[in-house]
N, C-alpha and C positions, 0 to 999 in steps of 0.2 A: 563594577564592570558594566558595560552597556549590553543589554540583551540583544540577541540576533534572531531574525525571523527567516525561515525558509519556506518556499512554496514548492510542493511536489505535484506532479500530474502523471497519470497513466491511463491508457485506454487499450482495450483488447477486444477483438471481435469474438463472437461465439464460435466454437469449433464444430465441425461436421462429424468429428470422431465421437461416437456415442459412448465410448469407454472412458473418455476424458472427464475427470471429476471437476465440478465447479468449486473452486476454493476462493473465498473472499475473507480477508481479515483473519486468516488462519483456520477458518471454519469450513468444513466440507458441507455444501448445501445441495439440496435436490435441484436438478436442472442441468442444462447443457454446460459443459466445461468451456473454458476460454482458450483460444489459440495463443500459443506463446512458446518460447524456448524453455522457460522454467515451468512451474505449475501455473503461471500466468495470474497470480494473485495480485490484481490491480490495486487493491487496497494496501497491501504490504509494500508494493513497489512505490506508490505515491508517498507513503509515510517515509520510506527510506530516502527518496529523493528530497523530501522536505527537510529531513534531518541533515543530509549531506549538504544541502544548500545553506542551511542556517549556520553550519560549522565551517563553510567555505572549503568543503572537501570534494567538490566536483559533483558527479551525478552517478546514478545507479548503472547506466549503460557503460560508463567508463570503468567503473569498479568491477562489474560483472558483465563482460561483453558477450553478446549473443553468439559470437564466433567461438567462444571458449567451450570446448566439449564438457568441461567440468561443471558448467552451469546447466547443461541439458537436463530437463526434468527436475531441477533443483527445487527444494522446499523454500519458498520465498520468506517464510518466517525465520529460517536459518540465515538467509541472506540479510534480513533485517537485523538479526542479532549481531551479525558481523558489523553492520553499519553502526549500530548502537555502541558497540565496543570502541570503534574508531572515534565516534563523536564524543563519547564519555571520557576519553583520554584527556580532553582539555575543556570540556563543557558539562554543565549540569543541564539536563533536559527538563524543562519546566512543564510543557504539555504539548499535545498534538491534537488537532481538530481535523476531521475527515468528512468529506461529502462524497457519497457514492450515488451515481445516477444510473439507474437501470429500471426497466419496466417489470421484469419478472426474473427470478422469484422475488417475492416481497421480503425485504430485509428486516422490517420492524421486529419480527419474532426472534431474530438472530442478533440484533443490535447489541444487547448487553453481553452476550457471549463473545462477540467480536471485540468489544471494548475491553473486556477482561483479558482476553488472550493477547491483544496488542499491548495493553498496559503492562502485562507481565513481561513482555520482551523489551519494551521501551523503558520501563522503570519509572514511568510518570503517567499522569492521567491522559487517557485518550478518549475523545468523544467521536462517535460515528453517527452521521446523519444521512439516512437513506432518502433519496429523492427520485421522482419519476420525471420523464421528459414529456409526459402527457401526449404521447403520440407524435411529437415533433422530431423530424430528422432521423438519422440513423439510430440514435439511442431510443427514440420513440417507436421505431419500427422493430425494436428488440434485436438489433444487429450486434450489440455488444454492450460493454460496460465502460464507463469513464469514472475516474476518481481524482479528486483534488484533496491535498492535505497541506496544512500549515503547521509548522513546528516553531516553538520558541525555545531557544537555548540561552544559557548564561555562561560566558567564558569564565573559567576559574583563574585565579591569580597563579602565576607560575612559581 
């Protein structure tokens, strides 16, 4: 079977709500939380979109619409687990690679924990690469977080 690749992307601005936690890759980190309908975990969202794209199953916004009250405040790792279940019905997940761009907080100390948590849900190796925008643009001004993910899946014979 020919392997399939999917690309996921997500971006969220930082929230002005001081009670909103910052969740990335399933880890709760110190810092301002992100604005969003769910817990706004941009890493989990990008991974979900990459997996859905690789499997030809649409995108996260179609699967979990922002207008759906059931998704309000949702744990994005649970949403990712749902996506993994749908993808794994007909595909083996080979790996996922993630790049996260933000100025602060520094993700390097949390990278391994994020990789473990994501791999535990995905059922395959996940690599997380934190990057900074070096002061350029909205990301460089610490206005939010952007995340790209690439997933490789292999269709199973029916």
